[in-house]
PyMOL CGO cylinders between C-alpha atoms (Angstrom):
from pymol import cmd
from pymol.cgo import CYLINDER

trace = [
    CYLINDER, -10.58, -1.87, -15.89, -9.26, -0.06, -12.63, 0.3, 1, 1, 1, 1, 1, 1,
    CYLINDER, -9.26, -0.06, -12.63, -12.74, 1.35, -12.19, 0.3, 1, 1, 1, 1, 1, 1,
    CYLINDER, -12.74, 1.35, -12.19, -14.40, -1.99, -12.41, 0.3, 1, 1, 1, 1, 1, 1,
    CYLINDER, -14.40, -1.99, -12.41, -12.29, -2.87, -9.34, 0.3, 1, 1, 1, 1, 1, 1,
    CYLINDER, -12.29, -2.87, -9.34, -12.95, 0.23, -7.85, 0.3, 1, 1, 1, 1, 1, 1,
    CYLINDER, -12.95, 0.23, -7.85, -9.36, 1.31, -7.46, 0.3, 1, 1, 1, 1, 1, 1,
    CYLINDER, -9.36, 1.31, -7.46, -7.67, 4.48, -9.26, 0.3, 1, 1, 1, 1, 1, 1,
    CYLINDER, -7.67, 4.48, -9.26, -3.77, 3.85, -10.86, 0.3, 1, 1, 1, 1, 1, 1,
    CYLINDER, -3.77, 3.85, -10.86, -1.85, 5.06, -7.73, 0.3, 1, 1, 1, 1, 1, 1,
    CYLINDER, -1.85, 5.06, -7.73, -3.68, 2.63, -5.50, 0.3, 1, 1, 1, 1, 1, 1,
    CYLINDER, -3.68, 2.63, -5.50, -3.25, -0.14, -8.34, 0.3, 1, 1, 1, 1, 1, 1,
    CYLINDER, -3.25, -0.14, -8.34, 0.44, 0.76, -8.10, 0.3, 1, 1, 1, 1, 1, 1,
    CYLINDER, 0.44, 0.76, -8.10, 0.32, 0.29, -4.02, 0.3, 1, 1, 1, 1, 1, 1,
    CYLINDER, 0.32, 0.29, -4.02, -1.52, -2.75, -4.09, 0.3, 1, 1, 1, 1, 1, 1,
    CYLINDER, -1.52, -2.75, -4.09, 1.34, -4.01, -6.77, 0.3, 1, 1, 1, 1, 1, 1,
    CYLINDER, 1.34, -4.01, -6.77, 3.88, -3.36, -4.50, 0.3, 1, 1, 1, 1, 1, 1,
    CYLINDER, 3.88, -3.36, -4.50, 2.15, -5.26, -1.87, 0.3, 1, 1, 1, 1, 1, 1,
    CYLINDER, 2.15, -5.26, -1.87, 0.86, -8.29, -3.72, 0.3, 1, 1, 1, 1, 1, 1,
    CYLINDER, 0.86, -8.29, -3.72, 4.61, -8.49, -4.19, 0.3, 1, 1, 1, 1, 1, 1,
    CYLINDER, 4.61, -8.49, -4.19, 5.75, -8.09, -1.30, 0.3, 1, 1, 1, 1, 1, 1,
    CYLINDER, 5.75, -8.09, -1.30, 2.92, -7.43, 1.83, 0.3, 1, 1, 1, 1, 1, 1,
    CYLINDER, 2.92, -7.43, 1.83, 3.41, -6.06, 5.23, 0.3, 1, 1, 1, 1, 1, 1,
    CYLINDER, 3.41, -6.06, 5.23, 5.83, -3.42, 4.58, 0.3, 1, 1, 1, 1, 1, 1,
    CYLINDER, 5.83, -3.42, 4.58, 6.01, -0.06, 6.23, 0.3, 1, 1, 1, 1, 1, 1,
    CYLINDER, 6.01, -0.06, 6.23, 5.35, 2.82, 5.02, 0.3, 1, 1, 1, 1, 1, 1,
    CYLINDER, 5.35, 2.82, 5.02, 8.66, 3.99, 4.28, 0.3, 1, 1, 1, 1, 1, 1,
    CYLINDER, 8.66, 3.99, 4.28, 9.48, 1.08, 2.36, 0.3, 1, 1, 1, 1, 1, 1,
    CYLINDER, 9.48, 1.08, 2.36, 6.61, 1.69, 0.18, 0.3, 1, 1, 1, 1, 1, 1,
    CYLINDER, 6.61, 1.69, 0.18, 7.60, 5.17, -0.21, 0.3, 1, 1, 1, 1, 1, 1,
    CYLINDER, 7.60, 5.17, -0.21, 11.12, 4.08, -1.74, 0.3, 1, 1, 1, 1, 1, 1,
    CYLINDER, 11.12, 4.08, -1.74, 9.17, 1.31, -3.84, 0.3, 1, 1, 1, 1, 1, 1,
    CYLINDER, 9.17, 1.31, -3.84, 7.23, 3.62, -5.37, 0.3, 1, 1, 1, 1, 1, 1,
    CYLINDER, 7.23, 3.62, -5.37, 9.25, 6.39, -5.29, 0.3, 1, 1, 1, 1, 1, 1,
    CYLINDER, 9.25, 6.39, -5.29, 6.44, 8.57, -3.30, 0.3, 1, 1, 1, 1, 1, 1,
    CYLINDER, 6.44, 8.57, -3.30, 6.85, 10.95, -0.27, 0.3, 1, 1, 1, 1, 1, 1,
    CYLINDER, 6.85, 10.95, -0.27, 4.96, 9.57, 3.00, 0.3, 1, 1, 1, 1, 1, 1,
    CYLINDER, 4.96, 9.57, 3.00, 2.50, 13.08, 2.42, 0.3, 1, 1, 1, 1, 1, 1,
    CYLINDER, 2.50, 13.08, 2.42, 1.60, 11.50, -0.91, 0.3, 1, 1, 1, 1, 1, 1,
    CYLINDER, 1.60, 11.50, -0.91, 1.43, 8.04, -0.30, 0.3, 1, 1, 1, 1, 1, 1,
    CYLINDER, 1.43, 8.04, -0.30, -0.65, 8.58, 3.12, 0.3, 1, 1, 1, 1, 1, 1,
    CYLINDER, -0.65, 8.58, 3.12, -4.19, 9.59, 1.83, 0.3, 1, 1, 1, 1, 1, 1,
    CYLINDER, -4.19, 9.59, 1.83, -3.53, 6.58, -0.83, 0.3, 1, 1, 1, 1, 1, 1,
    CYLINDER, -3.53, 6.58, -0.83, -3.48, 4.13, 1.97, 0.3, 1, 1, 1, 1, 1, 1,
    CYLINDER, -3.48, 4.13, 1.97, -6.16, 5.73, 3.95, 0.3, 1, 1, 1, 1, 1, 1,
    CYLINDER, -6.16, 5.73, 3.95, -8.29, 5.47, 0.98, 0.3, 1, 1, 1, 1, 1, 1,
    CYLINDER, -8.29, 5.47, 0.98, -7.22, 1.91, 0.67, 0.3, 1, 1, 1, 1, 1, 1,
    CYLINDER, -7.22, 1.91, 0.67, -7.92, 1.29, 4.06, 0.3, 1, 1, 1, 1, 1, 1,
    CYLINDER, -7.92, 1.29, 4.06, -11.61, 2.85, 4.10, 0.3, 1, 1, 1, 1, 1, 1,
    CYLINDER, -11.61, 2.85, 4.10, -12.17, 0.32, 1.27, 0.3, 1, 1, 1, 1, 1, 1,
    CYLINDER, -12.17, 0.32, 1.27, -11.21, -2.42, 3.12, 0.3, 1, 1, 1, 1, 1, 1,
    CYLINDER, -11.21, -2.42, 3.12, -8.03, -3.80, 0.97, 0.3, 1, 1, 1, 1, 1, 1,
    CYLINDER, -8.03, -3.80, 0.97, -5.28, -2.58, 3.37, 0.3, 1, 1, 1, 1, 1, 1,
    CYLINDER, -5.28, -2.58, 3.37, -4.82, -2.40, 7.10, 0.3, 1, 1, 1, 1, 1, 1,
    CYLINDER, -4.82, -2.40, 7.10, -2.26, -0.08, 8.93, 0.3, 1, 1, 1, 1, 1, 1,
    CYLINDER, -2.26, -0.08, 8.93, -0.90, -0.41, 12.07, 0.3, 1, 1, 1, 1, 1, 1,
    CYLINDER, -0.90, -0.41, 12.07, 1.93, 1.15, 14.17, 0.3, 1, 1, 1, 1, 1, 1,
    CYLINDER, 1.93, 1.15, 14.17, 5.12, -1.23, 14.95, 0.3, 1, 1, 1, 1, 1, 1,
    CYLINDER, 5.12, -1.23, 14.95, 4.83, -1.91, 18.96, 0.3, 1, 1, 1, 1, 1, 1,
    CYLINDER, 4.83, -1.91, 18.96, 8.49, -1.64, 19.03, 0.3, 1, 1, 1, 1, 1, 1,
    CYLINDER, 8.49, -1.64, 19.03, 8.81, 1.65, 17.46, 0.3, 1, 1, 1, 1, 1, 1,
    CYLINDER, 8.81, 1.65, 17.46, 5.48, 3.55, 17.01, 0.3, 1, 1, 1, 1, 1, 1,
    CYLINDER, 5.48, 3.55, 17.01, 7.30, 5.93, 14.60, 0.3, 1, 1, 1, 1, 1, 1,
    CYLINDER, 7.30, 5.93, 14.60, 7.08, 3.00, 11.81, 0.3, 1, 1, 1, 1, 1, 1,
    CYLINDER, 7.08, 3.00, 11.81, 3.20, 1.97, 10.15, 0.3, 1, 1, 1, 1, 1, 1,
    CYLINDER, 3.20, 1.97, 10.15, 3.32, -1.38, 8.81, 0.3, 1, 1, 1, 1, 1, 1,
    CYLINDER, 3.32, -1.38, 8.81, 1.00, -1.65, 5.73, 0.3, 1, 1, 1, 1, 1, 1,
    CYLINDER, 1.00, -1.65, 5.73, -0.62, -5.13, 5.24, 0.3, 1, 1, 1, 1, 1, 1,
    CYLINDER, -0.62, -5.13, 5.24, -3.37, -6.79, 2.44, 0.3, 1, 1, 1, 1, 1, 1,
    CYLINDER, -3.37, -6.79, 2.44, -6.63, -7.67, 3.96, 0.3, 1, 1, 1, 1, 1, 1,
    CYLINDER, -6.63, -7.67, 3.96, -8.16, -10.57, 2.55, 0.3, 1, 1, 1, 1, 1, 1,
    CYLINDER, -8.16, -10.57, 2.55, -10.48, -8.56, 0.20, 0.3, 1, 1, 1, 1, 1, 1,
    CYLINDER, -10.48, -8.56, 0.20, -7.16, -6.97, -0.83, 0.3, 1, 1, 1, 1, 1, 1,
    CYLINDER, -7.16, -6.97, -0.83, -5.49, -10.10, -1.43, 0.3, 1, 1, 1, 1, 1, 1,
    CYLINDER, -5.49, -10.10, -1.43, -8.56, -11.43, -3.39, 0.3, 1, 1, 1, 1, 1, 1,
    CYLINDER, -8.56, -11.43, -3.39, -8.38, -8.11, -5.85, 0.3, 1, 1, 1, 1, 1, 1,
    CYLINDER, -8.38, -8.11, -5.85, -5.19, -9.62, -7.18, 0.3, 1, 1, 1, 1, 1, 1,
    CYLINDER, -5.19, -9.62, -7.18, -6.77, -11.96, -9.32, 0.3, 1, 1, 1, 1, 1, 1,
    CYLINDER, -6.77, -11.96, -9.32, -9.32, -9.57, -10.65, 0.3, 1, 1, 1, 1, 1, 1,
    CYLINDER, -9.32, -9.57, -10.65, -6.21, -7.08, -11.52, 0.3, 1, 1, 1, 1, 1, 1,
    CYLINDER, -6.21, -7.08, -11.52, -4.24, -9.86, -13.40, 0.3, 1, 1, 1, 1, 1, 1,
    CYLINDER, -4.24, -9.86, -13.40, -5.34, -8.71, -16.82, 0.3, 1, 1, 1, 1, 1, 1,
    CYLINDER, -5.34, -8.71, -16.82, -4.51, -5.48, -16.21, 0.3, 1, 1, 1, 1, 1, 1,
    CYLINDER, -4.51, -5.48, -16.21, -0.52, -6.14, -16.84, 0.3, 1, 1, 1, 1, 1, 1,
    CYLINDER, -0.52, -6.14, -16.84, -1.60, -8.36, -19.48, 0.3, 1, 1, 1, 1, 1, 1,
    CYLINDER, -1.60, -8.36, -19.48, -3.59, -5.46, -21.34, 0.3, 1, 1, 1, 1, 1, 1,
    CYLINDER, -3.59, -5.46, -21.34, -0.82, -3.19, -20.80, 0.3, 1, 1, 1, 1, 1, 1,
    CYLINDER, -0.82, -3.19, -20.80, 1.77, -5.55, -22.44, 0.3, 1, 1, 1, 1, 1, 1,
    CYLINDER, 1.77, -5.55, -22.44, -0.51, -6.08, -25.47, 0.3, 1, 1, 1, 1, 1, 1,
    CYLINDER, -0.51, -6.08, -25.47, -1.23, -2.57, -26.05, 0.3, 1, 1, 1, 1, 1, 1,
    CYLINDER, -1.23, -2.57, -26.05, 2.26, -1.74, -26.07, 0.3, 1, 1, 1, 1, 1, 1,
    CYLINDER, 2.26, -1.74, -26.07, 2.50, -4.49, -29.04, 0.3, 1, 1, 1, 1, 1, 1,
    CYLINDER, 2.50, -4.49, -29.04, 6.07, -5.16, -28.20, 0.3, 1, 1, 1, 1, 1, 1,
    CYLINDER, 6.07, -5.16, -28.20, 8.05, -8.59, -27.48, 0.3, 1, 1, 1, 1, 1, 1,
    CYLINDER, 8.05, -8.59, -27.48, 9.20, -9.80, -23.93, 0.3, 1, 1, 1, 1, 1, 1,
    CYLINDER, 9.20, -9.80, -23.93, 12.67, -8.55, -25.04, 0.3, 1, 1, 1, 1, 1, 1,
    CYLINDER, 12.67, -8.55, -25.04, 11.61, -5.39, -26.44, 0.3, 1, 1, 1, 1, 1, 1,
    CYLINDER, 11.61, -5.39, -26.44, 9.54, -4.94, -22.58, 0.3, 1, 1, 1, 1, 1, 1,
    CYLINDER, 9.54, -4.94, -22.58, 12.12, -5.57, -20.96, 0.3, 1, 1, 1, 1, 1, 1,
    CYLINDER, 12.12, -5.57, -20.96, 14.54, -3.36, -22.63, 0.3, 1, 1, 1, 1, 1, 1,
    CYLINDER, 14.54, -3.36, -22.63, 12.01, -0.70, -22.09, 0.3, 1, 1, 1, 1, 1, 1,
    CYLINDER, 12.01, -0.70, -22.09, 11.91, -1.38, -18.48, 0.3, 1, 1, 1, 1, 1, 1,
    CYLINDER, 11.91, -1.38, -18.48, 15.82, -1.33, -17.88, 0.3, 1, 1, 1, 1, 1, 1,
    CYLINDER, 15.82, -1.33, -17.88, 15.64, 2.09, -19.66, 0.3, 1, 1, 1, 1, 1, 1,
    CYLINDER, 15.64, 2.09, -19.66, 13.29, 3.37, -17.59, 0.3, 1, 1, 1, 1, 1, 1,
    CYLINDER, 13.29, 3.37, -17.59, 15.16, 1.97, -14.41, 0.3, 1, 1, 1, 1, 1, 1,
    CYLINDER, 15.16, 1.97, -14.41, 18.43, 3.66, -15.71, 0.3, 1, 1, 1, 1, 1, 1,
    CYLINDER, 18.43, 3.66, -15.71, 16.20, 7.37, -16.51, 0.3, 1, 1, 1, 1, 1, 1,
    CYLINDER, 16.20, 7.37, -16.51, 15.00, 6.96, -12.84, 0.3, 1, 1, 1, 1, 1, 1,
    CYLINDER, 15.00, 6.96, -12.84, 18.16, 6.35, -10.97, 0.3, 1, 1, 1, 1, 1, 1,
    CYLINDER, 18.16, 6.35, -10.97, 19.50, 9.41, -13.06, 0.3, 1, 1, 1, 1, 1, 1,
    CYLINDER, 19.50, 9.41, -13.06, 16.70, 11.57, -12.36, 0.3, 1, 1, 1, 1, 1, 1,
    CYLINDER, 16.70, 11.57, -12.36, 17.05, 10.83, -8.70, 0.3, 1, 1, 1, 1, 1, 1,
    CYLINDER, 17.05, 10.83, -8.70, 20.92, 11.30, -8.76, 0.3, 1, 1, 1, 1, 1, 1,
    CYLINDER, 20.92, 11.30, -8.76, 20.90, 14.52, -10.41, 0.3, 1, 1, 1, 1, 1, 1,
    CYLINDER, 20.90, 14.52, -10.41, 17.69, 15.63, -7.55, 0.3, 1, 1, 1, 1, 1, 1,
    CYLINDER, 17.69, 15.63, -7.55, 20.19, 14.99, -4.75, 0.3, 1, 1, 1, 1, 1, 1,
]
cmd.load_cgo(trace, "trace")
Protein backbone atom coordinates (compact mmCIF):
# COMPACT_ATOMS: atom_id res chain seq x y z
CA UNK A 1 0.00 0.00 0.00
CA UNK A 2 2.85 2.36 0.80
CA UNK A 3 4.45 1.64 -2.56
CA UNK A 4 1.25 2.78 -4.27
CA UNK A 5 1.51 6.08 -2.39
CA UNK A 6 5.18 6.42 -3.34
CA UNK A 7 6.51 6.43 0.23
CA UNK A 8 8.52 4.14 2.50
CA UNK A 9 7.43 2.97 5.93
CA UNK A 10 9.81 5.43 7.62
CA UNK A 11 8.40 8.28 5.52
CA UNK A 12 4.90 7.13 6.43
CA UNK A 13 5.77 7.45 10.13
CA UNK A 14 7.02 11.01 9.57
CA UNK A 15 3.84 11.87 7.71
CA UNK A 16 1.70 10.33 10.46
CA UNK A 17 3.39 12.59 13.01
CA UNK A 18 2.78 15.63 10.79
CA UNK A 19 -0.84 14.69 10.06
CA UNK A 20 -1.36 14.57 13.81
CA UNK A 21 0.48 17.84 14.46
CA UNK A 22 1.68 19.89 11.48
CA UNK A 23 4.46 22.51 11.56
CA UNK A 24 6.90 20.78 13.90
CA UNK A 25 10.60 21.39 14.32
CA UNK A 26 13.01 18.67 13.27
CA UNK A 27 13.92 18.27 16.95
CA UNK A 28 10.33 17.70 18.03
CA UNK A 29 9.74 15.26 15.17
CA UNK A 30 12.88 13.39 16.20
CA UNK A 31 11.60 13.12 19.77
CA UNK A 32 8.17 11.94 18.64
CA UNK A 33 9.64 9.32 16.30
CA UNK A 34 12.67 8.44 18.46
CA UNK A 35 15.01 9.31 15.59
CA UNK A 36 18.24 11.29 15.61
CA UNK A 37 18.43 14.26 13.25
CA UNK A 38 21.10 12.52 11.13
CA UNK A 39 18.52 9.77 10.44
CA UNK A 40 15.53 12.07 10.12
CA UNK A 41 17.07 14.71 7.83
CA UNK A 42 17.51 12.40 4.79
CA UNK A 43 13.89 11.22 5.21
CA UNK A 44 12.71 14.82 5.26
CA UNK A 45 14.80 15.70 2.22
CA UNK A 46 13.21 12.87 0.25
CA UNK A 47 9.72 13.86 1.40
CA UNK A 48 10.46 17.45 0.39
CA UNK A 49 11.78 16.37 -3.03
CA UNK A 50 8.56 14.37 -3.52
CA UNK A 51 6.53 17.50 -2.71
CA UNK A 52 4.95 16.22 0.53
CA UNK A 53 6.64 18.60 3.01
CA UNK A 54 8.54 21.86 3.19
CA UNK A 55 11.43 22.69 5.49
CA UNK A 56 12.04 26.28 6.54
CA UNK A 57 14.38 27.80 9.06
CA UNK A 58 12.70 29.72 11.85
CA UNK A 59 13.50 33.43 11.33
CA UNK A 60 13.94 34.12 15.04
CA UNK A 61 16.28 31.13 15.51
CA UNK A 62 17.81 29.73 12.33
CA UNK A 63 19.05 26.65 14.19
CA UNK A 64 15.44 25.40 14.20
CA UNK A 65 13.94 24.00 11.02
CA UNK A 66 10.14 23.83 10.78
CA UNK A 67 8.68 20.93 8.82
CA UNK A 68 5.24 21.50 7.31
CA UNK A 69 2.93 19.49 5.12
CA UNK A 70 2.27 20.76 1.62
CA UNK A 71 -1.21 20.51 0.13
CA UNK A 72 -0.03 17.33 -1.62
CA UNK A 73 1.14 15.93 1.73
CA UNK A 74 -2.18 16.78 3.33
CA UNK A 75 -4.10 15.08 0.51
CA UNK A 76 -1.97 11.96 0.91
CA UNK A 77 -3.53 11.39 4.34
CA UNK A 78 -6.81 10.27 2.78
CA UNK A 79 -4.99 7.68 0.68
CA UNK A 80 -3.04 6.44 3.70
CA UNK A 81 -6.10 6.03 5.92
CA UNK A 82 -6.60 2.40 4.92
CA UNK A 83 -3.05 1.46 5.93
CA UNK A 84 -3.80 1.67 9.66
CA UNK A 85 -7.06 -0.21 9.16
CA UNK A 86 -5.30 -2.99 7.27
CA UNK A 87 -2.61 -3.24 9.94
CA UNK A 88 -5.23 -3.46 12.70
CA UNK A 89 -7.16 -6.08 10.74
CA UNK A 90 -3.99 -8.11 10.18
CA UNK A 91 -3.45 -8.22 13.95
CA UNK A 92 -6.83 -9.94 14.25
CA UNK A 93 -7.27 -8.43 17.70
CA UNK A 94 -10.03 -6.34 19.26
CA UNK A 95 -9.70 -2.69 20.28
CA UNK A 96 -8.90 -3.61 23.89
CA UNK A 97 -6.11 -5.96 22.88
CA UNK A 98 -4.61 -3.41 20.52
CA UNK A 99 -4.74 -0.74 23.25
CA UNK A 100 -3.05 -3.15 25.65
CA UNK A 101 -0.32 -3.96 23.12
CA UNK A 102 0.23 -0.25 22.47
CA UNK A 103 0.62 0.38 26.22
CA UNK A 104 3.04 -2.53 26.59
CA UNK A 105 5.15 -1.22 23.71
CA UNK A 106 5.19 2.29 25.24
CA UNK A 107 6.34 0.89 28.60
CA UNK A 108 9.06 -1.18 26.90
CA UNK A 109 10.24 1.84 24.87
CA UNK A 110 10.44 3.96 28.03
CA UNK A 111 12.46 1.27 29.79
CA UNK A 112 14.86 0.98 26.86
CA UNK A 113 15.34 4.76 26.72
CA UNK A 114 15.95 4.92 30.46
CA UNK A 115 18.49 2.10 30.40
CA UNK A 116 20.34 3.67 27.45
CA UNK A 117 21.09 6.87 29.40
